[in-house]
N, C-alpha and C positions, 0 to 999 in steps of 0.2 A: 485469559481471553475467554469470552463466552461465545458459544456457537452462534448466538443471535447477532453477534457483531459482524458476522461474515455475510457476504452477498449470496443470494440464491438459496436460502435455506427454506425447508418446507414450512408451510404455514402452521402446522401443529407444534412446531418448536416454540411458538410464542405463548402457548398455554401449558407446555410441559416443563418440568424442572430444568433449570439451567445446567448445561454440561460445561464444566470448567476444563479448559484446555491448557496444557503447559506452555510456557513461553517459547518462542522460536529461538533455538540455540545457535543457528547459523548466522553469520554476518548478513545483515539485511539492509538494502537500500530502498527507501521510499521515494518515488519520483512523482511529483504532483504538478499539474499544469493549471495556470490561472484561468484557462478557459473551460475547465472541467465542469460540466453541468450536473454530474452524478456524485461527486465526492468533494467535500469541502477541504480546505487546507487544514482546518482544525482536526477533522477526522483523520487525515493522513498523519499529522503531528502526534496525535494521541496513540497511533499505532506503536510508537516507540516504547510505550509502557508494556507492550506484549512481546518484547524482544530482549533476550538476555545475551545474545551472541554478538553484540555490536550493532549500532544503528547509525545510518547515514541518511540525511534528508537532502533532496535536491528539488528545487522549484524551477519549472520551465515556464517562462512567460509567453503567452500567446495561444498555443494550440489547445484544442478541446480534449474531450475524454479519450479519444483514440490518438494520443500524441505519437505513438509509434508509427502511425500512418501519416500523420500531418507534419511531424518534425523528426523523421527517422535519423538524420545525421546527428542531431543533438542527443537523442535517446541512445543511439549507438555509441557516441562519444562517452556519455556517462557510464554505460555498461562496461565498455572497455577499460575505463579508468577504475571502475569498482572491482571487476572480476580479477582473481589472481592470475598471474602470468605463468 
């Protein structure tokens, strides 16, 4: 993964050499909402290429970018199912 792929990076990172980051080694769940205005489903799905510790993808239909506020029951259900007990 390149640092430029992450949100909120300093502008100078666009003209400096790329910093390569190692893949995420922890099990990772990507949750995307069909109403998200800031992140496309393709971007979320491509995140799997940067994870070596297991990847799970969940799509939530309806809420927007702040789905944890707009659909907290659904997000919490997904988190509780994903996190180890």
